[in-house]
N, C-alpha and C positions, 0 to 999 in steps of 0.2 A: 724745779732741786736740784742737786747735784750726785752722784755716783754715789746710793744705797753700799755700803759699807758693813756687812751685821757679820758680830763678834766671831769670832772662833777657839771656843778652848779647848783643843786639844786634843780630847777626850771626851767622850758621851758620859751621860749627865745619867748619873746611880740614883736611882729609885727610893723616895722614907725619908725622912725628919731628918734633918741637921745635929747632928752629935756627937759628929769627932773634931776639935776643935785641935787646928795645929797653928804656929807662925812660918810666916814665908817672909828674911829678909823684916825681919822682926814687925812683921804685918798679921794681926790673928782675924782668922778665919775660922765656921765651925763648914760642918760638910757631913754632907750624908758619905755613909758607911761603905766604901771599896771608891771613891771619887778620890781619882789620879792626883798627885803630886801637882803636874805639869795642870791642870783644872783647875786644882784651890790656887793657890798661884793666879792665875789670872784672873780668878772670884776676887780675890785681894788685892790685885788692879795691877800685880807684875806680874809678862809678858818673859817667856821663858822660849827663846829662842829653839825651830823645829819645822822643819820637813819634811818625817813622813807621819805627822798624827795630823787628825786634821778631828775638830768631834764628829762628823758624821764616820768614821769607821772605828775600831778596836783601837786596844793600842798596839803595836807593831814592833819597839824599840828598837830600830835600825842603822838611821837616820845617825842615833849618839851625839849627836846637837844639841840636847835639851840633858844634857847629863846638874847633874847639882850636887848638893856635898849637904848631909844631914848627921846633927849629931848625934855622936855614940853608934854612927855605924863608917866599917871601913868602907873606903873606894870612891865609887863615885856615880850613881845608880840613875840610871835613868825616868826623868818625871815621867814620864807618858805610859810607861810599865811597872811604876809603883804608886801603888795603895796609899793613903793617908794614915797615922797613927795619933794616935787620942794622947796631946803633947808633944807631937814632933815639930822636932825644928829642925827650917832651909832655909840653905844657903844660894843663892842662885847664883850668886854676884862675886865670888872669890876669887886670886889669880890664878889660883889650881885650873877651877871651869875657865875660865876663860881662857887659859895658853891651851886647853882641849882644844875647847870645839873651835878656835881656830886653824889648829892643826887636823881636824875633821875638815873643813869648809877650803884648804886651802886641798885638800885631798881633791872634791872635789869639783873645784873649778881647774883645779889639774887637767881633766879629760871634760872640759866645756866652751864650746865656739866661744871669742870674748865678741860677742859682737851686740851688743845690749842697746849700745843706740840705732841701729838695725833691724833691732829682733820687737815681733810685733806686739810679742809679753811685755816688754819697756814699759817699767816703772806697774805693770802685772805681777811683778812676777815671785815666788816666796824666794829662790836663789838670791835670786839680785838684793832683794830686802835682809834677807838672813847676811847674806858678805859683808853689809853695812853693818851690823850690828851687832857682829861679833868681832868690827873692826879690820876687818882682814885688808891686809895693804900690800901683800906679796906675791906673790908664788915661787918656790924656792925650785919645782920639779920642773919646771920649763915645758914645753908639748913639742923637744925633737921624740917622744921615746912613744911605745907604744899610745894606739887611743883608739877612743869613737867615732872623729871627727867627723869620717869621711863613712861613717853607715850611710846605706841609699833611704831615701825619704819616700815614704808611704801616701798615695795621694790618690789611696782607688774609692775614698765613701765621699758622697758628693757634698760632705758637711766640714770633715775637720782633717784634716795632714796630722798623720803620725813621723816626727822629725826624729828618728834612736838618734842623732850626733847630742841632743841634747836631755836623753834623758838619764836621770843620777839612779837608776834600776831603783826609788824610793817603796814600790809595789801600791804609794795609793791607787793607781788607777787598776791596776790587777785584788786588788781589796773591794774599791768600789764594783766591780762587775759582781762579784763574787757578794759581798755583805749585804752588796745598801739594790743589786736589780736584781741576783739572783742567776746570773749565765752564763757565771764561770767560762766565762770564752776568753777569755787575759790569761796568761802564766808569768812565770818567770823563767825563761830559757835560759839552760850554763849554771855555771855556777864561777864563783869569785870576781875576775876579772870580767869573764867572760860573757856575767849573765846580762840578760834584757828583754825587756818584754815584749810577748810575742802573743798575737792574736789565735796562731794556730802552729799547726805541724806548717813550715814553708811557705803559711797561707801570709795573703792581705789580710785587712781590716772590712772592707768590699766580700770576698770569699766567705770569709770568719765567720761563728757563730753570732757576735755581734749587735746585739737592737740597735744602735746608734742612738744608746737613751742620753748619751753623754754624761753619762757619770763619772767615765774615766776618764773625759774635759775639762768637768769641772773641778774634780781628785787630783787635777796633775799639778803639782806648784810649778812648772817650767815652762816654757811654749812646747815642752815634744809634744802633746795634746792642745792644737789649738781651731779654731770652729777659719774656717775661710773667710768669714763676713767680719773681722781683726782683722786680718791682713791686708781682704783689701781696702777694708773704709777705715780702718786705725782703733784706736782706745775707746769705747766710753767714756765720756766724758758727763750722763747723768740716768736717770733712770726711774721709773715709776712701775711701783706695784699694783699687777692687773690679773685676772684673771684666762687661765686656757680657755676657747671655744671649741675644741675638741668633745673628743668624749663627757659623760657626767663625772668621774670623778675629779673634777672641778679645781686643776690642779692654778695656785701660783704663781708666777713670777713675778721677775723683774725687768719691765722693760726697760734693754741698755743700751739708748739713744748717741752717736753725737750730732750734738746740733739736733738738728730735724728729722735726724735717719736715725731707722733702727737697726745698733748692729749686729744684738740676741738678745739672745730670751731665757735668762737663768732660773733655775726653778726657786723659789724664794724659802729658807729656813723654817719662817716663823709662818708657812702655808699647812692652815690647818687639812688641808686633807691631804699634801704630797710632802709639807714634813723637806722641805728638798730635792726633792728627785723630778725626773721628768719620764715623760718618751719621747723617741722621732719627731714625731707630732707635732710636740708644745715645745718641743724644744727647737728647731730646725726651720718646720715647715710653715715660716711667715710670710715665704716670698708668697704669693699666691694674694693680698692685699697690697702690692701696688705690680700686679704684671699688667702689663697693655693690653690681656684679654678684657681689664673691666668695664665696664663702662662709667662712665662719670656723670652724664648729661641726663637727661626722661628727652623720652622717643615716644614717641605716639605714629598709627597709621592708622585707616580707615577698614582693610580688608586685612586678616592675612597674608597676606597672597600680597599683599603691598611693600618696598621699600622699607625699611624704618624711617623717619623724618626727626633731627636732632631737635629739640622748640628749648626752652624757656621754664621754667617750674612755674609760674602764675598757672600754665595757659594748658599744662602740664596737667596739674589739681583741679585746674579747672572741667578738663573735658574729663574727667574722674567722675566731677562731683555731677556732670550735667546729664555722661552720659548715664549714671547710673541711676538716677533723679528719672528722666525719660524709662527705662524699661522699670521702675515703681510701676511710672501713670501707664502704662502698655498692658503691662499683665500683675499687677497686682503686689504688696508691701514685701511681700517672701520670695518676689522672683532672681533679689538679692540677697548675698553672702561672703563669710569672708572665711579665710584656713590660715592660724598664725602657727610664728614656726622660733623651734626649739633649740631653735641659733640664735635669737634675739634676745634681749634684754626682757627680766621683768615688766618693765618702765613701759619697752615698745609692747607687748606683748596685752599689758590692761589695755593699753590705748588703743588697741587693736580690737578687741574684744566690745569695747567700750564701745569704738567706731559703730560696732556691727547693732548692738543692742541702742543704742540711742541715737545714733544716725541713721541707720537704716533700715533702726523698728520693728526689728525681728533678733530672733532668736538661733538663726542660719551661720556659727560660727566653730568651727571642730580644726584639729590642728594633729603633726604629725603625727602626737602620740595616741593617736586613732589605730594608728597602723603597726606600734610598738607595744606599747604599754599598758594600754583601754584596760585589760582583764588582769591590772595589779590594782588598778584604783578598785574598778568595781569589786577585786577578790577580797581585797584588805579591809575594803570599807565592811564590804559583807562580816566580815568575819570579828575582825580588832577594831572596825569605827573608828580610822582613818585612814586617806590611799594613798599610803606610803609606807617606806623601809621601818626598820625598826631600831636599828643601831647606827653608828658610826662608824667609819671602818676602823679606829685605832679598838673598836672596839675584835675584830678581828685574832688583835694580839694574846686574847684569854682564851680562844675557839683550844679545847681537842678533840673537835669530831666537822671536820667540813664540808661540807655537804657540798659540791655543786653541780647545781641542773640549768640546760639547756644555755652555760653560759662557757665562752671562752675567754678565761683571764686577760692570759699574755697578748692577745693581740686584737679584743675590745675593747679593756682598763689593766695597760700595761702598768700603769704603779699601784692599783691595789693591789696587784698577779704581787707586786715585787714583796710586796706587806704578807700578803698572804704565804707566799712560799719561805719568806722567812721564819714564819711560825712554825713551817712544814717541817721544813727546818730543823727545826726545832724540837722538832717531836709529838708534832697535833697528826690525827690520818685524816689522809686523803678518801671521799665518796665521790667518786663524779658518774653522771648520770645524763647519757649523752650516743649519741649513734654514731656519733663521729669517735675516734681515739684523740684530743685535741692532745697540746703538748705537754698541757697538766699533767696526762697519766703516765707517764714516763719520761722526763730530761732527769739533768743534771739535779743528785742530793735530794729530786723526788720521785718518788713512785707512788699512786694511786693505790690506797687499799682495795678500794673491788672498783674497777668501769663495768658499769649493769650498759649494756651495749644495746639500751633497747630499739626497735620499731620505731620508724619516726610516724608518730599520733597515738603514739600508748604510754603518754605520757602519767595520762589519768590511774591507769592500770595499774603501771611501775605504787603510785605511793598509796595507792587506796592498798593494796604488797603488804609494802612497807609496814602502815597500819595497824594492818594485820597478825602480822606480829605483833606486835605490838600490845597488841590489845586481848588475842587468846594467847599471852609468852606470859602474862602476869607484867608487862617492863612501864606500864602505866603510870604517872605520877599526880595520883591521888591526893596528894595533899595538893598540889597544886588546882589540876583541877578542877573539886573539890570548892575549894576556896576564890576560883576563881571565873571560872565557864558554866555557859550554860551549853542547854541541849547533849548532853554528852548521851544519853542512855540512849536514844531515836538515832542519835550516828554509834554507837555502841553495837546495837544491833545488825545493821547497817550493814557495817566492817568487819564486823566477826564474821558473815557470812560465809561459805564452802566457798564462794564463788571467786572472792576476795582472794584467796589465799595463794601462793606467789607460786604454790602449785599448778592451779589448775589457769593464773593469766601464764604462765611459759609458754604455753602457747603464740595467745597475742601478740604476748609484747618482746618474746626473742631473748630472755631473759633467763638463766636457770633459777632456776629456784634457790638451788641452796645458794647463792651468790645470792640472791638479793633476799634472804633470810643471815644471811651473815653484816650483811651492810646493814639491816635493818636494825639489828640486834645493836650491831657497833653508835649508829649515832643514836639509838633509843639508851643504850647503859652509859653514857661519858656523860661527863660532869656539865659539859658544856657540846651543846652540840650547834651548830650553827647550821642556815640555810641559803644559799646568794646563788639568784637565779638571773635566766637574761632571755632574749628575744627566743631561745629552742621555748623556752615555754609561754611563752604569751602566741608570739604567733601562730597558731592552732584551733582549730575550731572548739575545741575545749578548752582554749586561752586560760576564760575565771576560774572555770570548775575547777582546771590543778593551781593556781595560785589558792583557792579554797581548800584542794586538800590539801598542802606545804602550810598551808596555818592549822590544820588538822592536827597534822603530826608534829608540827610543835609546842603547836597545847599539847597533848598529849602526854609530850613530852617533859614539860615547866618546862620548854626554849626557848622563853621571852623574857622579857623586864629583864637585863643583866647584862652585864659586856660577855665577850664570848658568845653568844646563843643567836636570833633574832632570822626572819622572817625575809631578805635581804633582795630589793631590785638592783640589778643593776643596768642601770638608765642611756641608751645608748648617744644619747644625744646630749650635748652643756648643758641644755638648760628645758629638758623633756617633763623633771620635774616640776620646775614652774611655771614653767605654758598653761601645768595642769594647774596649780596653785591659785595661777592669775584667772582662771575661768574660760580657759577656754574651749570647751568642751558646750552643744549646746543647752543642755540641761542644768546646766547649772556655774550656778555665780562662782567670781574668786571664794574661796573657802572649801569648795566642792561645797555647795549648798543649792540646794532645788529650787528652778528656778516658779516652783510650785507655790513656791511656799511665801505666804500672803506677806510675814515678817519683815521674811527677810527684801524683800521684792521692795518695801516699803523703804529699806534702809537707802537700797539705792539710787532706790524712787526719787530720794527727797537731797540725795546727794547731786543725783544728774542731772533735776527737773524734768522729771516728765517718767510719760508710764512705758511700764516696762512690760512684753507682754508676759503668760504666764503658765505659758503650753511649749515643749521646749521645741528648739531648730530639729534642723537637717544635718546627719552627717556627714560624712566625707562622700561616702557612697548612696548617699539619696540623693544629695547632688548633683554628682551623675549620671542618677536612674533622669531624676527632675528634669533635668540638662538637657538627654536625649525625650524625655517625652515635649521638650519644648512647655515649661514650667518656668524653668528657672534658669534665669538669660546673664546676669552678668555677677564672675569674681574676682577677686580682694586675693593673691596670694603673696602671704609676706615668707620670704625667705623659704621656700622652700619649692621642692621639684619634684614636683606631683608626678608629669610624668614624665618620669625617671623611676622615685621611689615608692607609687601607688603600684600595686596590682593588675595582671591584662589591663597592661599597657594600649592592647585595640579598644579597652570599651572606655578606657580616662581619653586619650584623642577624641572619639566619636564625641565625648563629652564635651569636649573642649572648645572643637569645631563645632558644635552645634549652639555655644551661646555670643553675642549680640556681642559680649565685653565680659575681655580678660584682663584681670592688671597684674602685672609680678612686681615683685619690689621684689630686686637682689643685686650682687650684684658682676654677675657674670650673666647673661644675655642663653637661658640654660633650655635646655629640651623643653620648659614648659612657654620661651617665652618665645618658643615657638608658635603657639597657638594666640599668645596675649596682642592687643588693641592701644594698650600705652604699657612703659618699661618705667616704670622711678626705678633709680640706682637707689643702691643698697649700701652702710657703713660695712666697713669689716671691723672687724671688734675690735681695728690696734684707735681705734674711733670710736670709741662711742665710754657713753658713762652713764652709767649700772649698776646690776645685780643680776648675778647665772642662779638658779638653787640648782646645785650638785645631786646625785641620786641618797647620797645620804642625806638630805633636805640641810644641807649647811649654806648658808647664804650668802655669798662674795664682793667682797663692790670691785666692778667692774672700771675701770679710770684711764680717761683717753691719754694716747699718745701722742695723739696729736690729733690739729679740728678733720671734721669729714670733707676729704678729698670734693665730695658731692656741693658743697657750702651746706644741706640739710643734714639734722639731724632725725632719724625716723620718725622718734616720736612726731617729733614737730612735725614731719610728710605728712601724718594720720592724723595729728588734728586740723592738720588747715584741710585737709580732706573733708572731713567733717563739719569742721565750721564753714565751706563751701556748699556745703547741701542743707546747708540753714540749722545745723545746729552746733552752739559754740563752743568749742573747744579749745582751751588756750591750758598752756605750763611756759613757767622762766626758765624749768631747769627740772631735770630726771626727781632729785632728789623732790620732789614738789609731791612727784607720780608716787613714790613708796610713801608717803607720807597721808596722802589719799587712798594705797594699799592698804597701810597699818589703819587706818577708822575705819575699814569697814569689811579687816580680815580680820579674825578673831583670833587664828595664831601667828597672825603678824603684827599687833598690836602693838608692840612693843621697838620693830624695829625699826631704823630711819639709819638714813646716810652717817650721821652721826656716831651716832652707836656701833655702826661696823668702823666705820673710823680710830674708833678706839677700840677694841679685844679686836678687829682683825676678821673676822666671820662667825656667824652667832649659827645656830639648825632652832628653824621652829619645831612646835612651836616657841614662841618668845612672846614673853606674857609675862604679868603684876608675879601671875606662879612662877616664871622659871628668867625673869627678867636679862634672864646671858644666856639663851637657849634651853632646847632639851637636846641634848647626846645621847641619851638611851628612852625611845618611846615604853612605856606600857607598866610602869615601873611598878607601879604599889595594887594598881587598877587597869585596865582596858578603859580608852577613849573611850569606848560606849559603853560604858562600867564590866559587862562580863562574857568574857571570849566565847563566839558564840562556834558553837559546832556543827558543819555543814554536813551532811549527805550528798557526797563527790558520786552519784552512777557515772562508771564510762561505760561509755556511747561512741561507738566507731566513728570515723568522720568517712563524708561521705566522694571525696574524694581516695580511689581508691586504685589500684593497679591493675591494669587490663593486660586482654593479650595485646590490642595495638597497642596499648602505653602498659608497661612493665617492669620499668621501674622508677623508684620514687625520686624526686628531687628535692633534696634539702638545700637552703646557703645559711653563709654567714658573712664575718668580715674579715679580713686582713689587716695584720698590726700595720701595715705602713702607710695604707688606705682610711679613708674618714666616709662614711655616710654614701653618696652619691660622687662621690669624689671631684667634687667642683672646685675647691681647694686645692685638696694633695693632689692632685692631679697637675695643678699649674706652680709646681718642685717639683724641691727632687728628689723626693719620695716616688717618682714614676721610675728611678736606677732598682727599686725593688717589686713591683707590679706595676711592669709595663701593661697587662690584661688582664682581665679577667678570663680562667680558664676553667673546665670545669673537670673535676678529683674523677675518676672513678673504675672498682675494683679491675684489675689483669685478668679475674677470669669473664665480664663484664663484657673488658677490653675486646677479648681474645675469641671473643661468642659470635665477636661482632663486627670485626676484621682491623680494629685498629692498634694501629702500633701508636705512641708516647710521640706527643708532639701533631700528632696527626688534627685538621682542621674537620670537627664534626657539627651536624647541626644537628640540637636540643629544640625536640617537640612534646608538647602538651597539646592536650583539646583546643585553646586557646589562643594559640598563637604557636609561632619557632621563630629559633636566632642558632648563631654561628660563634663557633669556638672552640678555644685550640682542648685539646685532653692528655690530662697527664693523667699517669699511671699512678696509681694509689691502694697501702692496701687500713690510710686511715678509718673508711669506712664498709661496711660489708656487703658482701655480693647482696646485687638487687638496689641500692642505695649509691646515688652520686652526688655532690656539691660542688657548690658555682658560688662566687661573691659576684655583685652585682651596682661593682665602683666605677665601670667604664659604661656611655650609653654608647660606645657602639656597640656593645654586650647588649645591651640590654634584656638581662636577665630578667626581670617584669614580665616582660611580652609574655610568658611560658606560664606563670602562677596567673592563678583562676582566685573566682573572686569569691568562693568558696570563704566564709569565716567563721570566727566567738559567735555563740547562741547569743548573750548578755550584751558584747560590745563593738558586734560587728571590725576587731583585728584581725585580717586576712588573714590566711591557713597559707603563711608564706614557705611556713618550714616542713609541706607536705605539698609536693605534685608527681602528679602521675606522668612520665615521661617516658619517647623513646629514643636512645640513644641511633646517629649510622654516623659510615665515610659521611663530609659534606661533598655536594657538589663542587667543582671547577667554578663556576659563573655563580654562587650561592656565595662562595669566599671571597669571591671579587665584590661581593653587591655589598657585600658584611663591611669592607675596609672603605667604599666608598663610602660608607653611611658618616663614617666618620669626619670628612672635610668640608662640608654644610659651608659652606663660606653666607654673608650675612654683606648685607647694601643698607649705608647706610647714608638720608640723601638729607644735604643741610637748607 
């Protein structure tokens, strides 16, 4: 494929029907009202020269290169800032216009380095292109006078350089930082000839508030802001459109290559989820795919104390199949199982669960969604009838009040956060429900109307109190409830009880009653109120109850079934939604259909050729318990690092040590691989062909940029293991796997690679009723028919602070790192986050004699670890916070086995802990833990 160049119409598209007719250089074109002359000309096939204009930003009108003449108007207006009028006649190439453009361009070039042949942007520079377009042949002013050619270059950022000598002060980078990203880190400093782009008052890019999303780099028309990869490798020559493998936003990118070497990832303007925007991870942090730590050969060993021995694929696959069968012969057919990956494609996940059910002969399959969003599946299934979010991301542009609960979008889902911030800048109100003061509470041009800083574990009490206000103050949308819901009377009787009032729960939650009442009224009275939530909702002992509580609140206010409303989970990993869709839970086959349903099971039995068990298998926690008990002996772990990501790691590692066979398939020898007997090297997303499903149910194509470095596709490896175990499973292409998925999964009936290649992406359900997908769910009726109100009693968690453990630990993520950090720690992103730190309130630090930067011991009833303290007032006193991106810290050593009552999702967000200054010997032990060596025997 050649290098894909997307058209740039100069200014953004305007909504509405095409009703305004204009003539550009004799060519007729009809456009929506408010369309610029520049965009109309581009749609008519006439390209007007431009430098400060691009269609991702509002018109600015500073470069004066786009001037035109318009019949009946004086002067030469800028086409980017001039809206079309009906009957307008525009001339873009008159002698007067040409002379003006040449003069403008001459001034730009007079203060620009003449190094085009050696410039890394040569051939991809708009200034260079425009000089040719306007026919510039000479510069009369010379270079002897004052200029900016000796301005010092800023090389502080690990991914791009800023060369002010090449800056033309077009402001595109500044506007992109504000309009697209919403960080407002850049500004134009000085006036007139002294104008220059600045990331802060005397700061470098690295020291500024820049979040390295790449919007400025993409907007820059010269090589002022340039990726280092382009400088080092040269301009790319071909591109492949694929999907990011980080968070659940599911951004589309053009992977741009030079030969077989990836040069850069450029956000794709036609990407349904991101529409041309990106974050630092997706844009720049792809180097892990070629990191020297990657293992490309299968490895085996008899015992976990033995060194690894590299083998060929046949031996590795044969070893897995033989030893799994041997375990079943000795311990029974249910003694083995598998864990699917939320980082792998739908097609890969599907074949893993199929292998477990058809080749292993049991339902012992689970997924990492167990430990993050399984309460979402349960709670939304009970209330709405479908285990997924209700809206597309574009919907937030219609929201009037946005409630963010237990989520930190600017760090965890930054591209969606930029959409949200854009809407907030336009006037939408924001409610944040979080124990921690996240950036959204107050940041440039954004301030939450209400921050309900609740105590960890009291989510349900807060949402019940909000619903109490709605019911008792007459704010219920009765027409919606009466027409579309059931169970309302029983729920109303419960929710209206005095014990659910804001005043009654204030002592429990710590949220002032007046503040909670005001927030509830704001949400209920909004024309469109939208809820977005994250793991701060689900990772609780009442995670499922809270999801149902939010659904109750949304239904009571009529905030379901149209743009701008909904209950929307922000999924953590790139394919959490897809891994659930594909049947990764032990009680559900693909499409969330229970294994006990005879009719459903018959469909799969006929297709797969065998008998399937009607009883659910083991969940991940059950697998661990059974392993320690001696009844579960073999585990296939596909692309998950359970020895770092799961709670109570002492229990997890004890379970892994007790097993006879642990098989790990991954890119790197992770923490789980320390307990593995077989290591199967995996493929990076750049080597995959298939699909991911993001948090908005959008199915995106993942296209291989290069062949698998291991020599095998992951779906192929799994199929060969199943075949070696006696169950024939074979595919020629992942498109065949998707066809099989579509044949047995009602919500995927219309999905195929051909459809996705044609439309770009679709949101399930995609079937005969919705052949191009479903952006908004539950429009006319709920999937289950009537939306169901469920009584959601608040039950305090068993995990409570004590005299021994007086503090409460809650956990989260940071922008630059991803999940357990296996990928991002092997990129330049470590420049921002080289270690996990413990944030604690200055008061809590003072009483313990802790200063900022001290090494401290974090201990709970199940374990302890050591990390660096960072004093912060983001949390209230009594609450501490850390991330879990670095295995040397092992934050999940201290999290407990407490879990959600319905789904066993761990209560990561509430752990009773104590913090103390670390002993010097403990500090050195922690540092040494990060220096494990791996010996490979050939």
